[in-house]
MIDREN-123668 format. One line per field, with one value per atom (N, C-alpha, C): residue number from 0; x, y, z; atom name. Coordinates in Angstrom, 2 decimals. Each point is the difference from the previous one (the first is absolute). Layout:
residues N
i NUM; ...;
X X; ...;
Y Y; ...;
Z Z; ...;
at CA; ...;
END
This chain:
residues 152
i 0; 0; 0; 1; 1; 1; 2; 2; 2; 3; 3; 3; 4; 4; 4; 5; 5; 5; 6; 6; 6; 7; 7; 7; 8; 8; 8; 9; 9; 9; 10; 10; 10; 11; 11; 11; 12; 12; 12; 13; 13; 13; 14; 14; 14; 15; 15; 15; 16; 16; 16; 17; 17; 17; 18; 18; 18; 19; 19; 19; 20; 20; 20; 21; 21; 21; 22; 22; 22; 23; 23; 23; 24; 24; 24; 25; 25; 25; 26; 26; 26; 27; 27; 27; 28; 28; 28; 29; 29; 29; 30; 30; 30; 31; 31; 31; 32; 32; 32; 33; 33; 33; 34; 34; 34; 35; 35; 35; 36; 36; 36; 37; 37; 37; 38; 38; 38; 39; 39; 39; 40; 40; 40; 41; 41; 41; 42; 42; 42; 43; 43; 43; 44; 44; 44; 45; 45; 45; 46; 46; 46; 47; 47; 47; 48; 48; 48; 49; 49; 49; 50; 50; 50; 51; 51; 51; 52; 52; 52; 53; 53; 53; 54; 54; 54; 55; 55; 55; 56; 56; 56; 57; 57; 57; 58; 58; 58; 59; 59; 59; 60; 60; 60; 61; 61; 61; 62; 62; 62; 63; 63; 63; 64; 64; 64; 65; 65; 65; 66; 66; 66; 67; 67; 67; 68; 68; 68; 69; 69; 69; 70; 70; 70; 71; 71; 71; 72; 72; 72; 73; 73; 73; 74; 74; 74; 75; 75; 75; 76; 76; 76; 77; 77; 77; 78; 78; 78; 79; 79; 79; 80; 80; 80; 81; 81; 81; 82; 82; 82; 83; 83; 83; 84; 84; 84; 85; 85; 85; 86; 86; 86; 87; 87; 87; 88; 88; 88; 89; 89; 89; 90; 90; 90; 91; 91; 91; 92; 92; 92; 93; 93; 93; 94; 94; 94; 95; 95; 95; 96; 96; 96; 97; 97; 97; 98; 98; 98; 99; 99; 99; 100; 100; 100; 101; 101; 101; 102; 102; 102; 103; 103; 103; 104; 104; 104; 105; 105; 105; 106; 106; 106; 107; 107; 107; 108; 108; 108; 109; 109; 109; 110; 110; 110; 111; 111; 111; 112; 112; 112; 113; 113; 113; 114; 114; 114; 115; 115; 115; 116; 116; 116; 117; 117; 117; 118; 118; 118; 119; 119; 119; 120; 120; 120; 121; 121; 121; 122; 122; 122; 123; 123; 123; 124; 124; 124; 125; 125; 125; 126; 126; 126; 127; 127; 127; 128; 128; 128; 129; 129; 129; 130; 130; 130; 131; 131; 131; 132; 132; 132; 133; 133; 133; 134; 134; 134; 135; 135; 135; 136; 136; 136; 137; 137; 137; 138; 138; 138; 139; 139; 139; 140; 140; 140; 141; 141; 141; 142; 142; 142; 143; 143; 143; 144; 144; 144; 145; 145; 145; 146; 146; 146; 147; 147; 147; 148; 148; 148; 149; 149; 149; 150; 150; 150; 151; 151; 151;
X 240.37; -1.42; -0.84; -0.98; -0.66; -0.74; -0.20; -0.62; -1.49; -0.83; -1.46; -0.44; 0.39; -0.26; 0.36; 1.19; 0.46; -1.00; -0.20; -1.05; -1.47; -0.55; -1.01; -0.03; 1.00; 0.04; 0.17; 0.84; 0.22; -1.31; -0.81; -1.44; -0.80; -0.01; -0.89; 0.69; 1.27; 0.31; -0.45; 0.36; -0.58; -1.46; -0.84; -1.29; -0.63; 0.40; -0.49; 0.79; 1.10; 0.64; -0.86; -0.46; -0.96; -1.22; -0.52; -1.24; 0.04; 1.20; 0.20; 0.31; 0.48; 0.11; -1.13; -0.99; -1.52; -0.51; 0.06; -0.49; 0.69; 1.43; 0.42; -0.47; -0.19; -0.48; -1.48; -0.59; -1.50; 0.00; 1.27; 0.02; -0.17; 0.34; -0.11; 1.38; 1.17; 1.31; 0.08; -0.73; 0.14; -0.92; -0.76; -0.73; 0.75; 0.05; 0.70; -0.89; 0.29; -0.70; -0.40; 0.69; -0.20; -1.24; -0.50; -1.31; -1.14; 0.00; -1.21; -0.73; 0.41; -0.91; -0.55; 0.61; -0.65; -1.04; 0.33; -1.08; -1.19; 0.09; -0.98; -0.97; 0.89; -0.84; -0.84; 0.70; -0.80; -0.96; 0.11; -1.05; -1.38; 0.21; -0.76; -0.82; 0.71; -0.55; 0.02; 0.40; -0.04; 1.16; 0.04; 1.08; 0.11; 1.32; 0.37; 1.13; -0.07; 1.29; 1.02; 1.35; 1.24; -0.11; -0.35; -0.04; -0.81; -1.25; -0.87; 0.19; 0.76; 0.49; 1.12; 0.95; 1.14; -0.76; -1.06; -0.63; -0.54; -0.69; -0.69; 1.05; 1.08; 0.77; 1.24; 0.09; 0.65; 1.45; 0.28; 1.35; 0.07; 1.19; 0.11; -0.35; -0.32; -0.45; 1.06; 1.37; 1.15; 0.00; 0.01; -0.12; -1.02; -1.25; -1.16; 0.17; 0.60; 0.32; 1.00; 1.04; 0.98; -0.58; -0.78; -0.48; -1.18; -0.89; -0.80; 0.67; 1.23; 0.84; 0.52; 0.45; 0.41; -1.25; -0.86; -1.40; -0.37; -0.06; -0.35; 0.74; 1.47; 1.01; -0.19; -0.49; -0.15; -1.41; -0.90; -1.30; -1.11; 0.12; -0.82; -0.97; 0.16; -0.82; 0.25; -0.98; 0.04; -0.17; 0.39; -0.05; -0.92; -0.87; -0.80; 0.09; 0.05; -0.21; -1.20; 0.16; -1.25; -0.58; -0.85; -1.10; 0.87; 1.16; 0.51; 1.47; 0.24; 1.03; 1.41; 0.21; 1.30; -0.26; -1.20; -0.23; 0.08; 0.57; -0.06; -0.62; -1.03; -0.95; 0.42; -0.01; 0.63; -1.16; 0.15; -1.17; 0.74; -0.53; 0.57; -0.31; 0.90; -0.31; -0.76; -0.41; -0.83; 1.05; 1.14; 1.12; 0.09; -0.08; 0.19; -1.46; -1.14; -1.34; 0.07; 0.51; 0.13; 0.64; 1.33; 0.79; -0.53; -1.14; -0.32; -0.30; -0.45; -0.33; 1.38; 1.22; 1.27; 0.66; -0.07; 0.29; -0.68; -1.18; -0.66; 0.26; 0.16; 0.24; 1.51; 1.05; 1.29; -0.06; -0.75; -0.21; -0.54; -0.91; -0.62; 0.99; 0.76; 1.13; 1.00; 0.30; 1.14; -0.41; -1.28; -0.53; 0.14; -0.41; -0.04; 1.58; 0.89; 1.53; 0.49; -0.35; 0.40; -0.68; -1.16; -0.54; 0.75; 0.41; 0.83; 1.54; 0.41; 1.40; 0.00; -1.11; -0.19; 0.12; -0.54; -0.26; 1.54; 0.89; 1.49; 0.88; -0.60; 0.83; -0.47; 0.92; -0.24; -1.35; -0.14; -1.14; -0.35; -1.17; -0.56; 0.68; 0.66; 0.72; -0.97; -1.05; -0.95; -0.28; -0.29; -0.37; 1.01; 1.20; 1.34; 0.28; -0.24; 0.12; -0.96; -1.28; -1.06; 0.27; 0.42; 0.27; 1.25; 0.98; 1.17; -0.36; -1.00; -0.41; -0.69; -0.91; -0.75; 1.02; 1.19; 0.76; 0.81; 0.30; 0.76; -0.94; -1.26; -0.93; -0.16; 0.21; -0.12; 1.33; 1.20; 1.15; 0.82; 0.38; 0.79; 1.28; 0.60; 1.25; 1.09; -0.21; 1.11; 0.15; -1.21; -0.01; 0.60; -0.01; 0.58; 1.48; 0.40; 1.57; 0.52; -0.57; 0.43; 0.26; -0.90; -0.25; 1.26; 0.23; 1.07; 1.37; -0.16; 1.59; 0.24; -1.06; 0.21; 0.54; -0.45; 0.30; 1.55; 0.52; 1.34; 1.00;
Y 159.68; 0.30; -0.67; -0.74; -0.67; 0.92; -0.44; 0.95; -0.46; 0.86; 0.01; -1.39; -0.39; -1.41; -1.06; 0.12; -1.16; 0.00; 1.28; -0.23; -0.43; 0.43; -0.56; -1.49; -0.44; -1.46; -0.78; 0.53; -0.59; -0.11; 1.20; -0.13; -1.00; -0.14; -0.93; -1.52; -0.32; -1.18; -0.26; 0.88; -0.29; -0.55; 1.13; -0.48; -1.26; -0.01; -1.04; -1.45; 0.00; -1.18; -0.50; 1.00; -0.40; -0.71; 0.65; -0.57; -1.28; -0.13; -1.25; -1.14; 0.31; -0.98; -0.25; 0.71; -0.06; -1.19; 0.14; -1.00; -1.34; 0.18; -1.41; -0.63; 0.82; -0.58; -0.66; 0.64; -0.36; -1.24; -0.48; -1.32; 0.59; 1.19; 0.62; 0.45; -0.78; 0.54; 0.78; -0.61; 0.57; 1.23; 0.49; 1.07; 1.21; 1.10; 1.33; 1.00; 0.91; 1.20; 0.71; 0.10; 0.68; -0.36; -1.41; -0.63; 0.46; 0.57; 0.36; 1.04; 1.22; 0.87; -0.54; -0.86; -0.91; -0.82; -0.60; -1.27; 0.94; 0.93; 0.66; 0.76; 0.56; 0.56; -1.01; -1.12; -1.09; -0.52; -0.28; -0.41; 0.90; 1.25; 1.10; 0.09; 0.21; 0.33; -1.21; -1.16; -1.04; 0.07; -1.04; 0.01; 1.25; 0.41; 1.13; -0.09; 0.68; 0.05; 0.62; -0.38; 0.47; 1.54; 0.48; 1.61; 0.59; -0.54; 0.63; -0.35; -1.09; -0.43; 1.06; 0.19; 1.00; 1.33; 0.45; 1.39; -0.06; -1.13; -0.20; 0.22; -0.60; -0.08; 0.92; 0.82; 1.28; -0.22; -1.19; -0.15; -0.13; 0.04; 0.01; -1.64; 0.06; -1.12; -1.14; 0.49; -0.92; -0.50; 0.83; -0.65; -0.87; 0.29; -0.98; -1.32; 0.18; -1.13; -1.04; 0.70; -0.76; -0.80; 0.69; -0.45; -1.10; 0.18; -1.15; -1.00; 0.02; -1.22; -0.67; 0.80; -0.85; -0.52; 0.51; -0.56; -1.08; -0.16; -1.19; -1.08; 0.27; -1.03; -0.67; 0.61; -0.31; -0.62; 0.21; -0.80; 0.89; 1.42; 0.67; 0.60; 0.19; 0.68; -1.08; 0.10; -0.52; 1.18; -0.40; 0.96; -0.49; 0.81; -0.60; 1.20; -0.30; 1.00; 0.85; 1.23; 0.93; -0.04; 0.92; 0.00; 0.45; 0.87; 0.54; -1.02; -1.16; -0.68; 0.44; 1.21; 0.53; 0.31; 0.14; 0.13; -1.20; 0.01; -1.32; 0.56; -0.92; 0.35; -1.00; 0.78; -0.88; -0.39; -1.28; -0.58; -0.59; 0.07; -0.55; -1.48; -0.66; -1.62; -0.27; -1.25; -0.33; -0.08; -0.28; 0.07; 1.41; 1.07; 1.46; 0.16; -0.31; 0.26; -0.62; -1.23; -0.70; 0.85; 0.73; 0.74; 1.43; 0.40; 1.38; 0.46; -0.83; 0.47; 0.34; -0.86; 0.52; 1.05; 0.23; 0.97; 1.23; 0.09; 1.02; 0.51; -1.01; 0.23; 0.59; -0.48; 0.55; 1.46; 0.34; 1.47; 0.79; -0.41; 0.66; 0.24; -1.04; 0.32; 0.68; 0.14; 0.72; 1.45; 0.26; 1.32; 0.67; -0.81; 0.41; 0.22; -0.79; 0.18; 1.16; 0.29; 1.41; 1.07; -0.02; 1.16; 0.09; -0.89; -0.02; 0.58; -0.46; 0.40; 1.51; 0.53; 1.37; 0.77; -0.22; 0.59; 0.38; -0.93; 0.42; 0.82; 0.21; 0.92; 1.39; 0.96; 1.29; 0.53; -0.85; 0.18; -1.46; -0.12; -1.41; -0.24; -1.39; -0.51; 0.07; -0.62; -0.11; 1.41; 1.04; 1.18; 0.71; -0.38; 0.68; -0.67; -1.42; -0.92; 0.66; 0.05; 0.46; 1.43; 0.96; 1.22; -0.02; -0.85; -0.22; -0.59; -0.93; -0.51; 1.00; 0.83; 0.87; 1.22; 0.50; 0.82; -0.32; -1.37; -0.55; -0.15; -0.12; -0.23; 1.50; 1.11; 1.36; 0.23; -0.44; 0.40; -1.21; -0.82; -1.32; 0.44; -1.14; 0.05; 0.29; -0.58; 0.15; 1.48; 0.75; 1.41; 0.84; -0.55; 0.69; -0.19; -1.19; -0.24; 0.73; -0.12; 0.83; 1.49; 0.57; 1.36; 0.31; -0.86; 0.17; -0.16; -0.92; -0.21; 1.38; 0.60; 1.30; 1.23; -0.10; 1.03; -0.03; -1.20; -0.30; 0.78;
Z -90.05; 0.08; -1.18; 0.19; -1.03; -0.84; -1.33; -0.97; 0.30; -0.65; -0.03; -0.43; -1.21; -0.57; 0.90; 0.61; 0.89; 1.27; 0.73; 0.97; -0.44; -1.05; -0.39; -0.15; -0.87; -0.07; 1.35; 0.88; 1.51; 0.64; 0.02; 0.69; -0.62; -1.36; -0.65; 0.33; 0.01; 0.30; 1.25; 1.04; 1.65; -0.05; -0.66; 0.41; -1.13; -1.15; -0.88; 0.67; 0.34; 0.72; 1.14; 0.78; 1.15; -0.57; -0.79; -0.48; -0.68; -0.78; -0.68; 0.92; 1.25; 1.11; 0.55; -0.02; 0.77; -0.95; -1.39; -1.03; 0.11; 0.26; 0.35; 1.25; 1.08; 1.09; -0.03; -1.19; -0.13; -0.97; -0.34; -0.87; -1.77; 0.00; -1.53; -0.39; -0.09; -0.06; -1.40; -1.00; -1.35; -0.28; 1.05; -0.24; 0.43; -1.02; 0.25; 0.39; 0.86; 0.40; -1.08; -1.21; -1.23; -0.65; 0.24; -0.53; 0.45; 1.33; 0.67; -0.63; -0.49; -0.65; -1.09; -0.87; -1.18; 0.45; 0.99; 0.49; 0.61; 0.81; 0.62; -1.07; -1.12; -1.02; -0.69; -0.44; -0.73; 0.70; 1.42; 0.59; 0.26; -0.14; 0.31; -1.54; -1.05; -1.42; -0.80; 0.22; -0.88; -0.95; -1.11; -0.80; -0.76; -0.39; -0.49; -1.13; -0.84; -1.06; 0.78; -0.30; 0.72; 0.11; -1.08; -0.44; 1.24; 0.01; 0.99; 1.56; 0.13; 1.34; 0.49; -0.78; 0.03; 0.30; -0.64; 0.25; 1.37; 0.41; 1.00; 1.40; -0.13; 1.25; -0.22; -0.93; 0.08; -0.35; -1.06; -0.39; -1.74; -0.52; -1.31; -0.71; -1.20; -0.74; 0.09; 0.04; 0.00; 1.36; 1.24; 1.32; 0.28; -0.60; 0.36; -0.97; -0.95; -0.93; 0.56; 0.74; 0.53; 1.25; 0.95; 1.28; -0.32; -1.04; -0.51; -0.37; -0.76; -0.57; 1.25; 1.03; 1.26; 0.60; 0.17; 0.83; -0.88; -1.40; -0.93; 0.36; -0.09; 0.29; 1.35; 1.00; 1.58; 0.03; -0.99; 0.06; 0.54; 0.06; 0.79; -1.00; -1.29; -1.10; -1.24; -0.87; -1.39; -0.77; -1.43; -1.09; -1.16; -0.43; -1.23; -1.13; -1.15; -1.04; -0.14; 0.01; -0.07; -1.30; -0.05; -1.35; -1.08; 0.00; -1.13; -0.36; 0.89; -0.23; 0.53; 0.03; 0.60; 1.39; 0.65; 1.37; 0.53; 1.46; 0.76; 1.32; 0.30; 0.98; 1.32; 1.15; 1.24; 0.90; 0.27; 0.86; 1.35; 1.03; 1.34; -0.07; 0.41; 0.15; 1.30; -0.01; 1.28; 1.29; -0.32; 1.04; 0.65; -0.86; 0.63; 0.50; -0.48; 0.71; 1.33; 0.16; 1.23; 1.07; -0.58; 0.83; 0.53; -0.84; 0.23; 1.34; 1.05; 1.27; 0.79; -0.47; 0.57; -0.45; -1.52; -0.61; 0.51; 0.19; 0.45; 1.40; 0.85; 1.40; 0.01; -0.61; 0.01; -0.59; -1.11; -0.50; 1.18; 0.71; 0.99; 1.22; 0.40; 0.95; -0.38; -1.33; -0.59; -0.08; -0.18; -0.01; 1.31; 1.22; 1.33; 0.28; -0.33; 0.39; -0.71; -1.25; -0.64; 0.75; 0.51; 0.53; 1.40; 0.63; 1.27; -0.27; -0.91; -0.53; -0.26; -0.61; -0.60; 1.38; 1.11; 1.25; 0.52; -0.41; 0.56; -0.73; -1.44; -0.86; -0.13; -0.30; -0.08; -0.95; -0.95; -0.93; -0.34; -0.33; -0.60; -1.34; 0.20; -1.24; -1.36; 0.37; -1.27; -0.49; 0.61; -0.42; -0.83; 0.65; -0.68; -1.22; -0.08; -1.25; -1.14; 0.62; -1.04; -0.63; 0.84; -0.48; -1.07; 0.28; -0.82; -1.29; 0.03; -1.26; -0.90; 0.77; -0.75; -0.52; 0.65; -0.32; -1.28; 0.08; -1.01; -1.42; 0.27; -1.24; -0.73; 0.98; -0.52; -0.63; 0.52; -0.67; 0.30; -1.04; 0.06; 0.58; 0.75; 0.54; -1.08; -1.22; -0.79; -0.34; -0.13; -0.39; 1.20; 1.29; 1.17; -0.11; -0.36; -0.06; -0.91; -1.27; -1.22; 0.46; 0.43; 0.44; 0.94; 1.12; 0.89; -0.72; -0.83; -0.83; -0.83; -0.48; -0.67; 0.64; 1.34; 1.04; 0.37; -0.17; 0.44; -0.82;
at N; CA; C; N; CA; C; N; CA; C; N; CA; C; N; CA; C; N; CA; C; N; CA; C; N; CA; C; N; CA; C; N; CA; C; N; CA; C; N; CA; C; N; CA; C; N; CA; C; N; CA; C; N; CA; C; N; CA; C; N; CA; C; N; CA; C; N; CA; C; N; CA; C; N; CA; C; N; CA; C; N; CA; C; N; CA; C; N; CA; C; N; CA; C; N; CA; C; N; CA; C; N; CA; C; N; CA; C; N; CA; C; N; CA; C; N; CA; C; N; CA; C; N; CA; C; N; CA; C; N; CA; C; N; CA; C; N; CA; C; N; CA; C; N; CA; C; N; CA; C; N; CA; C; N; CA; C; N; CA; C; N; CA; C; N; CA; C; N; CA; C; N; CA; C; N; CA; C; N; CA; C; N; CA; C; N; CA; C; N; CA; C; N; CA; C; N; CA; C; N; CA; C; N; CA; C; N; CA; C; N; CA; C; N; CA; C; N; CA; C; N; CA; C; N; CA; C; N; CA; C; N; CA; C; N; CA; C; N; CA; C; N; CA; C; N; CA; C; N; CA; C; N; CA; C; N; CA; C; N; CA; C; N; CA; C; N; CA; C; N; CA; C; N; CA; C; N; CA; C; N; CA; C; N; CA; C; N; CA; C; N; CA; C; N; CA; C; N; CA; C; N; CA; C; N; CA; C; N; CA; C; N; CA; C; N; CA; C; N; CA; C; N; CA; C; N; CA; C; N; CA; C; N; CA; C; N; CA; C; N; CA; C; N; CA; C; N; CA; C; N; CA; C; N; CA; C; N; CA; C; N; CA; C; N; CA; C; N; CA; C; N; CA; C; N; CA; C; N; CA; C; N; CA; C; N; CA; C; N; CA; C; N; CA; C; N; CA; C; N; CA; C; N; CA; C; N; CA; C; N; CA; C; N; CA; C; N; CA; C; N; CA; C; N; CA; C; N; CA; C; N; CA; C; N; CA; C; N; CA; C; N; CA; C; N; CA; C; N; CA; C; N; CA; C; N; CA; C; N; CA; C; N; CA; C; N; CA; C; N; CA; C; N; CA; C; N; CA; C; N; CA; C; N; CA; C; N; CA; C; N; CA; C; N; CA; C; N; CA; C; N; CA; C; N; CA; C; N; CA; C; N; CA; C; N; CA; C; N; CA; C; N; CA; C; N; CA; C; N; CA; C;
END
């Protein structure tokens, strides 16, 4: 029997891999699905500091920084120093702006595909995952595991 972590990774790999293939089919083999939340946020709000981008897309500063680094290496964003010198501000490149219609179309199609998938499930996956995140914010998983060890 697969563990929860293994199942979550497997579902992510299946879905993420399918979306990555769509971008390859669109002639964007170096574009990663994980870029889309950042791209869509930057397109809507304009340049943002990595800290602000992380907050806007709901990930840690470290995760946003890693994603931005990958995006920069692939030519989808540029980085400039912010006003305080420590801050790095993320800007979309013209290449990314030109790809926005395809990125938005993929996002919309993926949203529709998720809705269709969720109709086949006993509970909507998105709702279950959002509830899981909220429960883990209230009581971190580390605390739960430690409490379970104490009971043993």
